[in-house]
NUMI-43315 format. One record per residue (C-alpha): x, y, z; residue number from 1; residue in one letter. Coordinates in nm, 3 decimals. Layout:
+---------+---------+---------+-----+------+
|      xx |      yy |      zz | pos | code |
+---------+---------+---------+-----+------+
|       X |       Y |       Z | NUM |    A |
...
+---------+---------+---------+-----+------+
END
This chain:
+---------+---------+---------+-----+------+
|      xx |      yy |      zz | pos | code |
+---------+---------+---------+-----+------+
|   0.000 |   0.000 |   0.000 |   1 |    M |
|   0.138 |   0.339 |  -0.097 |   2 |    V |
|   0.041 |   0.623 |   0.133 |   3 |    R |
|   0.173 |   0.971 |   0.200 |   4 |    T |
|   0.367 |   0.977 |   0.525 |   5 |    T |
|   0.302 |   1.241 |   0.787 |   6 |    L |
|   0.548 |   1.281 |   1.073 |   7 |    L |
|   0.405 |   1.434 |   1.391 |   8 |    A |
|   0.548 |   1.492 |   1.735 |   9 |    L |
|   0.322 |   1.388 |   2.025 |  10 |    F |
|   0.412 |   1.452 |   2.389 |  11 |    V |
|   0.784 |   1.427 |   2.320 |  12 |    A |
|   0.738 |   1.087 |   2.152 |  13 |    L |
|   0.743 |   1.046 |   1.772 |  14 |    P |
|   0.437 |   0.907 |   1.601 |  15 |    L |
|   0.439 |   0.805 |   1.239 |  16 |    V |
|   0.097 |   0.847 |   1.088 |  17 |    L |
|   0.026 |   0.730 |   0.738 |  18 |    V |
|  -0.254 |   0.811 |   0.501 |  19 |    G |
|  -0.286 |   1.189 |   0.485 |  20 |    C |
|  -0.187 |   1.427 |   0.212 |  21 |    G |
|  -0.307 |   1.661 |  -0.056 |  22 |    E |
|  -0.460 |   1.482 |  -0.357 |  23 |    P |
|  -0.217 |   1.466 |  -0.649 |  24 |    T |
|  -0.249 |   1.376 |  -1.015 |  25 |    S |
|  -0.056 |   1.056 |  -0.941 |  26 |    R |
|  -0.296 |   0.768 |  -0.866 |  27 |    P |
|  -0.268 |   0.630 |  -0.514 |  28 |    I |
|  -0.254 |   0.254 |  -0.475 |  29 |    D |
|  -0.496 |   0.206 |  -0.187 |  30 |    C |
|  -0.616 |  -0.135 |  -0.076 |  31 |    D |
|  -0.831 |  -0.023 |   0.218 |  32 |    L |
|  -1.168 |  -0.194 |   0.247 |  33 |    D |
|  -1.442 |  -0.087 |   0.488 |  34 |    S |
|  -1.538 |  -0.452 |   0.533 |  35 |    S |
|  -1.187 |  -0.551 |   0.641 |  36 |    D |
|  -1.054 |  -0.281 |   0.872 |  37 |    L |
|  -0.761 |  -0.328 |   1.109 |  38 |    S |
|  -0.497 |  -0.135 |   1.302 |  39 |    G |
|  -0.500 |   0.189 |   1.494 |  40 |    Q |
|  -0.614 |   0.520 |   1.346 |  41 |    W |
|  -0.586 |   0.880 |   1.469 |  42 |    V |
|  -0.814 |   1.168 |   1.375 |  43 |    S |
|  -0.717 |   1.502 |   1.225 |  44 |    L |
|  -0.829 |   1.842 |   1.350 |  45 |    K |
|  -0.755 |   2.205 |   1.268 |  46 |    G |
|  -0.412 |   2.306 |   1.393 |  47 |    G |
|  -0.461 |   2.682 |   1.388 |  48 |    G |
|  -0.215 |   2.737 |   1.103 |  49 |    S |
|  -0.440 |   2.621 |   0.822 |  50 |    G |
|  -0.317 |   2.261 |   0.822 |  51 |    A |
|  -0.483 |   1.972 |   0.999 |  52 |    D |
|  -0.286 |   1.799 |   1.274 |  53 |    V |
|  -0.330 |   1.458 |   1.440 |  54 |    P |
|  -0.544 |   1.454 |   1.755 |  55 |    D |
|  -0.445 |   1.157 |   1.971 |  56 |    K |
|  -0.745 |   1.211 |   2.199 |  57 |    F |
|  -0.979 |   1.099 |   1.920 |  58 |    S |
|  -0.860 |   0.762 |   1.792 |  59 |    R |
|  -0.990 |   0.417 |   1.702 |  60 |    V |
|  -0.854 |   0.062 |   1.690 |  61 |    A |
|  -1.018 |  -0.208 |   1.478 |  62 |    F |
|  -0.980 |  -0.550 |   1.638 |  63 |    V |
|  -1.135 |  -0.895 |   1.634 |  64 |    E |
|  -1.240 |  -1.061 |   1.959 |  65 |    K |
|  -1.398 |  -1.406 |   1.988 |  66 |    D |
|  -1.457 |  -1.404 |   1.614 |  67 |    G |
|  -1.640 |  -1.070 |   1.621 |  68 |    K |
|  -1.525 |  -0.744 |   1.464 |  69 |    K |
|  -1.499 |  -0.453 |   1.705 |  70 |    Q |
|  -1.395 |  -0.088 |   1.705 |  71 |    A |
|  -1.248 |   0.053 |   2.026 |  72 |    V |
|  -1.300 |   0.427 |   2.012 |  73 |    Y |
|  -1.207 |   0.734 |   2.214 |  74 |    T |
|  -1.436 |   1.028 |   2.152 |  75 |    A |
|  -1.193 |   1.294 |   2.273 |  76 |    G |
|  -1.034 |   1.428 |   2.588 |  77 |    Q |
|  -1.223 |   1.343 |   2.907 |  78 |    L |
|  -1.241 |   1.708 |   3.018 |  79 |    A |
|  -1.043 |   2.031 |   2.970 |  80 |    P |
|  -0.721 |   2.001 |   3.169 |  81 |    G |
|  -0.769 |   1.626 |   3.216 |  82 |    N |
|  -0.534 |   1.425 |   2.990 |  83 |    P |
|  -0.743 |   1.106 |   3.016 |  84 |    A |
|  -0.972 |   0.948 |   2.758 |  85 |    T |
|  -1.273 |   0.721 |   2.785 |  86 |    N |
|  -1.272 |   0.413 |   2.563 |  87 |    K |
|  -1.590 |   0.270 |   2.412 |  88 |    Y |
|  -1.633 |  -0.067 |   2.241 |  89 |    T |
|  -1.848 |  -0.080 |   1.927 |  90 |    Y |
|  -1.965 |  -0.404 |   1.763 |  91 |    E |
|  -1.970 |  -0.440 |   1.384 |  92 |    F |
|  -2.327 |  -0.454 |   1.255 |  93 |    R |
|  -2.324 |  -0.434 |   0.874 |  94 |    E |
|  -2.198 |  -0.272 |   0.556 |  95 |    I |
|  -2.456 |  -0.012 |   0.455 |  96 |    T |
|  -2.577 |   0.058 |   0.102 |  97 |    N |
|  -2.328 |   0.351 |   0.103 |  98 |    L |
|  -2.045 |   0.101 |   0.161 |  99 |    K |
|  -1.992 |   0.230 |   0.513 | 100 |    E |
|  -1.902 |  -0.007 |   0.795 | 101 |    A |
|  -2.157 |   0.045 |   1.073 | 102 |    L |
|  -2.040 |  -0.020 |   1.430 | 103 |    F |
|  -2.284 |   0.009 |   1.721 | 104 |    I |
|  -2.238 |   0.057 |   2.096 | 105 |    S |
|  -2.544 |  -0.044 |   2.301 | 106 |    D |
|  -2.537 |   0.241 |   2.553 | 107 |    T |
|  -2.847 |   0.137 |   2.745 | 108 |    M |
|  -2.741 |  -0.228 |   2.778 | 109 |    K |
|  -2.399 |  -0.124 |   2.906 | 110 |    E |
|  -2.574 |   0.092 |   3.165 | 111 |    A |
|  -2.748 |  -0.219 |   3.296 | 112 |    G |
|  -3.095 |  -0.151 |   3.156 | 113 |    K |
|  -3.309 |  -0.458 |   3.085 | 114 |    S |
|  -3.461 |  -0.521 |   2.740 | 115 |    K |
|  -3.809 |  -0.448 |   2.875 | 116 |    Q |
|  -3.692 |  -0.123 |   3.035 | 117 |    R |
|  -3.524 |  -0.010 |   2.712 | 118 |    I |
|  -3.839 |  -0.074 |   2.506 | 119 |    E |
|  -4.047 |   0.120 |   2.757 | 120 |    R |
|  -3.800 |   0.411 |   2.750 | 121 |    L |
|  -3.819 |   0.426 |   2.371 | 122 |    K |
|  -4.193 |   0.491 |   2.395 | 123 |    K |
|  -4.187 |   0.725 |   2.696 | 124 |    D |
|  -3.874 |   0.930 |   2.624 | 125 |    N |
|  -3.917 |   1.299 |   2.536 | 126 |    R |
|  -3.550 |   1.404 |   2.534 | 127 |    R |
|  -3.327 |   1.429 |   2.227 | 128 |    L |
|  -3.009 |   1.398 |   2.433 | 129 |    D |
|  -3.089 |   1.057 |   2.586 | 130 |    L |
|  -2.853 |   0.826 |   2.397 | 131 |    K |
|  -2.971 |   0.469 |   2.333 | 132 |    F |
|  -2.696 |   0.370 |   2.089 | 133 |    E |
|  -2.359 |   0.498 |   1.976 | 134 |    G |
|  -2.322 |   0.464 |   1.599 | 135 |    R |
|  -1.999 |   0.485 |   1.404 | 136 |    M |
|  -2.006 |   0.497 |   1.025 | 137 |    Y |
|  -1.668 |   0.421 |   0.865 | 138 |    V |
|  -1.594 |   0.478 |   0.496 | 139 |    S |
|  -1.276 |   0.477 |   0.288 | 140 |    V |
|  -1.151 |   0.790 |   0.110 | 141 |    N |
|  -0.970 |   0.642 |  -0.191 | 142 |    M |
|  -0.821 |   0.977 |  -0.297 | 143 |    K |
|  -0.577 |   0.987 |  -0.006 | 144 |    N |
|  -0.628 |   0.638 |   0.140 | 145 |    C |
|  -0.772 |   0.756 |   0.470 | 146 |    S |
|  -1.087 |   0.681 |   0.667 | 147 |    L |
|  -1.385 |   0.907 |   0.721 | 148 |    T |
|  -1.571 |   0.839 |   1.045 | 149 |    I |
|  -1.909 |   0.982 |   1.138 | 150 |    K |
|  -1.959 |   0.980 |   1.515 | 151 |    D |
|  -2.335 |   0.958 |   1.571 | 152 |    M |
|  -2.588 |   0.847 |   1.829 | 153 |    Y |
|  -2.944 |   0.721 |   1.814 | 154 |    A |
|  -3.233 |   0.802 |   2.044 | 155 |    T |
|  -3.604 |   0.726 |   2.044 | 156 |    W |
|  -3.857 |   1.001 |   2.112 | 157 |    V |
|  -4.218 |   0.891 |   2.161 | 158 |    R |
|  -4.135 |   0.566 |   1.986 | 159 |    G |
|  -3.970 |   0.721 |   1.681 | 160 |    E |
|  -3.599 |   0.678 |   1.606 | 161 |    E |
|  -3.388 |   0.994 |   1.579 | 162 |    V |
|  -3.019 |   0.999 |   1.478 | 163 |    E |
|  -2.790 |   1.292 |   1.557 | 164 |    D |
|  -2.420 |   1.379 |   1.562 | 165 |    S |
|  -2.191 |   1.354 |   1.864 | 166 |    N |
|  -1.948 |   1.643 |   1.937 | 167 |    P |
|  -1.663 |   1.479 |   1.739 | 168 |    S |
|  -1.885 |   1.486 |   1.429 | 169 |    G |
|  -1.725 |   1.383 |   1.099 | 170 |    V |
|  -1.348 |   1.348 |   1.092 | 171 |    R |
|  -1.068 |   1.214 |   0.875 | 172 |    T |
|  -0.857 |   0.939 |   1.035 | 173 |    F |
|  -0.505 |   0.843 |   0.933 | 174 |    I |
|  -0.325 |   0.524 |   1.026 | 175 |    Q |
|  -0.088 |   0.509 |   1.321 | 176 |    N |
|   0.188 |   0.297 |   1.168 | 177 |    D |
|   0.447 |   0.216 |   1.435 | 178 |    Y |
|   0.759 |   0.195 |   1.223 | 179 |    E |
|   0.966 |  -0.124 |   1.254 | 180 |    N |
|   0.700 |  -0.262 |   1.491 | 181 |    D |
|   0.800 |  -0.006 |   1.756 | 182 |    D |
|   0.512 |  -0.062 |   1.997 | 183 |    R |
|   0.621 |   0.229 |   2.219 | 184 |    T |
|   0.443 |   0.451 |   1.964 | 185 |    K |
|   0.116 |   0.262 |   2.005 | 186 |    E |
|  -0.159 |   0.447 |   2.191 | 187 |    F |
|  -0.345 |   0.285 |   2.480 | 188 |    S |
|  -0.691 |   0.156 |   2.397 | 189 |    M |
|  -0.772 |   0.004 |   2.737 | 190 |    V |
|  -1.053 |   0.171 |   2.928 | 191 |    H |
|  -0.967 |   0.291 |   3.279 | 192 |    C |
|  -1.205 |   0.106 |   3.510 | 193 |    D |
|  -1.037 |   0.219 |   3.834 | 194 |    D |
|  -1.001 |   0.598 |   3.823 | 195 |    V |
|  -0.756 |   0.709 |   4.095 | 196 |    A |
|  -0.702 |   0.342 |   4.182 | 197 |    G |
|  -0.323 |   0.370 |   4.200 | 198 |    I |
|  -0.115 |   0.561 |   4.454 | 199 |    Y |
|   0.254 |   0.647 |   4.483 | 200 |    F |
|   0.464 |   0.555 |   4.787 | 201 |    F |
|   0.831 |   0.586 |   4.871 | 202 |    E |
|   0.863 |   0.219 |   4.965 | 203 |    K |
|   0.759 |  -0.123 |   4.846 | 204 |    E |
|   0.604 |  -0.258 |   5.164 | 205 |    E |
|   0.338 |  -0.031 |   5.312 | 206 |    I |
|   0.104 |  -0.024 |   5.609 | 207 |    N |
|  -0.209 |   0.168 |   5.519 | 208 |    L |
|  -0.264 |   0.268 |   5.882 | 209 |    K |
|   0.077 |   0.434 |   5.915 | 210 |    D |
|   0.206 |   0.512 |   5.564 | 211 |    D |
|   0.072 |   0.802 |   5.360 | 212 |    E |
|   0.078 |   0.814 |   4.983 | 213 |    A |
|   0.289 |   1.084 |   4.819 | 214 |    L |
|   0.106 |   1.404 |   4.735 | 215 |    N |
|   0.062 |   1.379 |   4.359 | 216 |    Q |
|   0.091 |   1.756 |   4.307 | 217 |    K |
|   0.373 |   1.842 |   4.546 | 218 |    E |
|   0.534 |   1.527 |   4.683 | 219 |    G |
|   0.680 |   1.359 |   4.374 | 220 |    I |
|   1.019 |   1.445 |   4.223 | 221 |    Y |
|   1.158 |   1.347 |   3.885 | 222 |    A |
|   1.428 |   1.075 |   3.891 | 223 |    K |
|   1.319 |   0.950 |   4.236 | 224 |    D |
|   1.247 |   0.578 |   4.257 | 225 |    D |
|   0.895 |   0.534 |   4.393 | 226 |    I |
|   0.638 |   0.254 |   4.406 | 227 |    W |
|   0.297 |   0.234 |   4.243 | 228 |    I |
|   0.043 |   0.045 |   4.455 | 229 |    H |
|  -0.295 |  -0.063 |   4.323 | 230 |    Y |
|  -0.547 |   0.026 |   4.596 | 231 |    L |
|  -0.902 |   0.019 |   4.457 | 232 |    P |
|  -1.203 |   0.135 |   4.650 | 233 |    A |
|  -1.366 |  -0.167 |   4.816 | 234 |    L |
|  -1.678 |  -0.199 |   5.030 | 235 |    P |
|  -1.602 |  -0.169 |   5.399 | 236 |    E |
|  -1.636 |  -0.486 |   5.596 | 237 |    E |
|  -1.956 |  -0.455 |   5.798 | 238 |    Q |
|  -2.120 |  -0.695 |   6.043 | 239 |    D |
|  -1.837 |  -0.942 |   5.979 | 240 |    D |
|  -1.955 |  -0.989 |   5.621 | 241 |    D |
|  -1.635 |  -1.156 |   5.505 | 242 |    E |
|  -1.805 |  -1.316 |   5.206 | 243 |    E |
|  -1.896 |  -0.976 |   5.061 | 244 |    K |
|  -1.540 |  -0.852 |   5.101 | 245 |    L |
|  -1.400 |  -1.177 |   4.960 | 246 |    K |
|  -1.618 |  -1.140 |   4.650 | 247 |    A |
|  -1.498 |  -0.780 |   4.604 | 248 |    A |
|  -1.134 |  -0.892 |   4.623 | 249 |    Y |
|  -1.196 |  -1.163 |   4.365 | 250 |    A |
|  -1.376 |  -0.920 |   4.131 | 251 |    K |
|  -1.076 |  -0.684 |   4.139 | 252 |    K |
|  -0.834 |  -0.978 |   4.098 | 253 |    H |
|  -0.668 |  -0.898 |   4.428 | 254 |    I |
|  -0.700 |  -1.266 |   4.520 | 255 |    T |
|  -0.531 |  -1.509 |   4.282 | 256 |    S |
|  -0.669 |  -1.798 |   4.081 | 257 |    T |
|  -0.484 |  -2.125 |   4.120 | 258 |    E |
|  -0.262 |  -2.204 |   3.823 | 259 |    G |
|  -0.267 |  -1.848 |   3.685 | 260 |    C |
|   0.016 |  -1.595 |   3.665 | 261 |    T |
|   0.002 |  -1.216 |   3.672 | 262 |    Y |
|   0.189 |  -0.923 |   3.519 | 263 |    D |
|   0.142 |  -0.550 |   3.468 | 264 |    A |
|   0.229 |  -0.275 |   3.222 | 265 |    E |
|   0.292 |   0.095 |   3.280 | 266 |    L |
|   0.168 |   0.351 |   3.028 | 267 |    W |
|   0.223 |   0.729 |   3.044 | 268 |    M |
|   0.072 |   1.000 |   2.827 | 269 |    R |
|  -0.118 |   0.727 |   2.640 | 270 |    D |
|   0.195 |   0.535 |   2.529 | 271 |    V |
|   0.393 |   0.242 |   2.666 | 272 |    R |
|   0.680 |   0.290 |   2.911 | 273 |    V |
|   0.928 |   0.074 |   2.726 | 274 |    E |
|   1.104 |  -0.091 |   3.022 | 275 |    D |
|   0.783 |  -0.144 |   3.222 | 276 |    K |
|   0.604 |  -0.399 |   3.004 | 277 |    Q |
|   0.496 |  -0.747 |   3.116 | 278 |    K |
|   0.647 |  -0.691 |   3.461 | 279 |    V |
|   0.585 |  -1.010 |   3.666 | 280 |    P |
|   0.358 |  -0.969 |   3.969 | 281 |    V |
|   0.408 |  -1.202 |   4.264 | 282 |    T |
|   0.141 |  -1.382 |   4.465 | 283 |    V |
|   0.172 |  -1.394 |   4.845 | 284 |    A |
|   0.135 |  -1.711 |   5.048 | 285 |    E |
|  -0.218 |  -1.612 |   5.145 | 286 |    D |
|  -0.314 |  -1.588 |   4.776 | 287 |    G |
|  -0.311 |  -1.210 |   4.753 | 288 |    K |
|  -0.180 |  -1.066 |   4.426 | 289 |    V |
|   0.086 |  -0.801 |   4.497 | 290 |    N |
|  -0.018 |  -0.539 |   4.244 | 291 |    W |
|   0.275 |  -0.296 |   4.270 | 292 |    K |
|   0.557 |  -0.168 |   4.053 | 293 |    M |
|   0.871 |   0.039 |   4.101 | 294 |    Q |
|   0.908 |   0.336 |   3.868 | 295 |    M |
|   1.038 |   0.692 |   3.832 | 296 |    A |
|   0.918 |   0.996 |   3.642 | 297 |    F |
|   1.200 |   1.105 |   3.413 | 298 |    Q |
|   1.086 |   1.467 |   3.376 | 299 |    K |
|   0.883 |   1.724 |   3.564 | 300 |    S |
|   0.541 |   1.827 |   3.439 | 301 |    S |
|   0.331 |   2.131 |   3.519 | 302 |    A |
|   0.041 |   2.006 |   3.308 | 303 |    D |
|   0.018 |   1.661 |   3.465 | 304 |    G |
|   0.113 |   1.314 |   3.344 | 305 |    V |
|  -0.163 |   1.063 |   3.274 | 306 |    Y |
|  -0.054 |   0.729 |   3.423 | 307 |    V |
|  -0.214 |   0.392 |   3.346 | 308 |    E |
|  -0.145 |   0.063 |   3.523 | 309 |    Y |
|  -0.266 |  -0.222 |   3.301 | 310 |    H |
|  -0.314 |  -0.550 |   3.489 | 311 |    R |
|  -0.298 |  -0.889 |   3.316 | 312 |    Y |
|  -0.383 |  -1.245 |   3.408 | 313 |    K |
|  -0.261 |  -1.555 |   3.222 | 314 |    T |
|  -0.446 |  -1.885 |   3.265 | 315 |    C |
|  -0.386 |  -2.196 |   3.051 | 316 |    A |
|  -0.162 |  -1.992 |   2.821 | 317 |    G |
|  -0.425 |  -1.722 |   2.754 | 318 |    K |
|  -0.323 |  -1.371 |   2.863 | 319 |    R |
|  -0.597 |  -1.113 |   2.908 | 320 |    E |
|  -0.631 |  -0.769 |   3.061 | 321 |    V |
|  -0.829 |  -0.773 |   3.388 | 322 |    V |
|  -0.822 |  -0.404 |   3.468 | 323 |    G |
|  -0.669 |  -0.063 |   3.414 | 324 |    N |
|  -0.616 |   0.174 |   3.705 | 325 |    A |
|  -0.527 |   0.532 |   3.618 | 326 |    C |
|  -0.446 |   0.866 |   3.776 | 327 |    T |
|  -0.272 |   1.197 |   3.703 | 328 |    V |
|   0.054 |   1.308 |   3.869 | 329 |    A |
|   0.244 |   1.637 |   3.858 | 330 |    W |
|   0.611 |   1.550 |   3.928 | 331 |    P |
|   0.843 |   1.831 |   4.037 | 332 |    N |
|   1.192 |   1.882 |   3.900 | 333 |    R |
|   1.452 |   1.643 |   4.035 | 334 |    S |
|   1.608 |   1.702 |   4.375 | 335 |    R |
|   1.945 |   1.737 |   4.201 | 336 |    A |
|   1.810 |   2.030 |   3.996 | 337 |    E |
|   1.686 |   2.204 |   4.311 | 338 |    Y |
|   2.023 |   2.146 |   4.483 | 339 |    E |
|   2.205 |   2.284 |   4.179 | 340 |    E |
|   1.990 |   2.598 |   4.188 | 341 |    E |
|   2.061 |   2.645 |   4.560 | 342 |    E |
|   2.435 |   2.607 |   4.500 | 343 |    K |
|   2.420 |   2.860 |   4.217 | 344 |    K |
|   2.227 |   3.110 |   4.428 | 345 |    A |
|   2.472 |   3.064 |   4.718 | 346 |    K |
|   2.769 |   3.116 |   4.487 | 347 |    A |
|   2.616 |   3.440 |   4.354 | 348 |    E |
|   2.564 |   3.567 |   4.710 | 349 |    E |
|   2.924 |   3.490 |   4.802 | 350 |    E |
|   3.049 |   3.661 |   4.484 | 351 |    A |
|   2.856 |   3.974 |   4.575 | 352 |    K |
|   3.006 |   3.973 |   4.924 | 353 |    K |
|   3.355 |   3.936 |   4.782 | 354 |    A |
|   3.291 |   4.232 |   4.554 | 355 |    A |
|   3.171 |   4.442 |   4.846 | 356 |    G |
|   2.810 |   4.448 |   4.726 | 357 |    E |
|   2.516 |   4.406 |   4.958 | 358 |    K |
|   2.345 |   4.071 |   4.914 | 359 |    T |
|   1.968 |   4.034 |   4.896 | 360 |    D |
|   1.971 |   3.927 |   5.259 | 361 |    G |
|   2.152 |   4.244 |   5.368 | 362 |    E |
|   1.941 |   4.498 |   5.174 | 363 |    K |
|   1.685 |   4.701 |   5.363 | 364 |    T |
|   1.318 |   4.691 |   5.266 | 365 |    D |
|   1.352 |   5.036 |   5.111 | 366 |    G |
|   1.647 |   4.929 |   4.899 | 367 |    E |
|   1.465 |   4.619 |   4.783 | 368 |    K |
|   1.166 |   4.827 |   4.673 | 369 |    K |
|   1.389 |   5.072 |   4.484 | 370 |    D |
|   1.554 |   4.785 |   4.301 | 371 |    G |
|   1.231 |   4.612 |   4.207 | 372 |    E |
+---------+---------+---------+-----+------+
END
């Protein structure tokens, strides 16, 4: 397949995206087929300079699970200032008469509504913004070998079906080709089911009664080795209801299954941390899975770093994700940088003294104001 190559820089990590470009007189050899989609695709949006730029917060991955075609989709940034994304799974339904691949997400079913309740809502609903289904229409643009995706939803008002556009609307998507199979350029497509379920500590072994987690806005420094601990919210044990607590532990895979092994992956800013993939997780003698990992932020961040802790379980040779805990951290500059600044400031003060100048500490309030 011949495609125009677009090189973009995302969060200090290179991403090679293929499929975008101005139409030329030269024919493009494009073998894309809406009935046979695969891989990861990233949308384009206006970049403010006239040219479209990739938007990693709106992306889709076409996969096959248990023999069924699926599209895992992120509809954009979770909220302004929040670098997280929600992931939604759409099931392939059909190829329409317009040769579009239609994928559907059953919003009501995922919310736990029964079939009878859904049918009743369709007749009683009076709101246009009550979403019953997410609908994704995918077509191929043969001129530049890209995808066009219409992000829609369906509702029923007084028994009649109404289809409308979601905020992402209609966008062009170009392929995220990780060159030379470099998976560190692959974006995460695992939904975070434990928001704020991981905490940072200075040590590996902790006692929740005595040890406090590091303050994620002020207490973390770049280059410091720290430990991630998976600590999901669980129902408090009441009236000695050990069975209820035991079931909660099992649901979160905090208790192990005999014969299975466990590992975890660390992702930051939506991409893999290269040396933190398939990290083995031990199981204690009492059967508890020790979901923890040592790590260090390599750089400071004033905007926040989106951190994901993907948890995996392997039974009878089949490895599958069992959860994704996520949070945001704002690491400070390294302690060495702060020490270097203090040394520099001290040296400047001593130089002023040697030159007979008054240092900042010796100036009067009036002198300080005059010099401001």
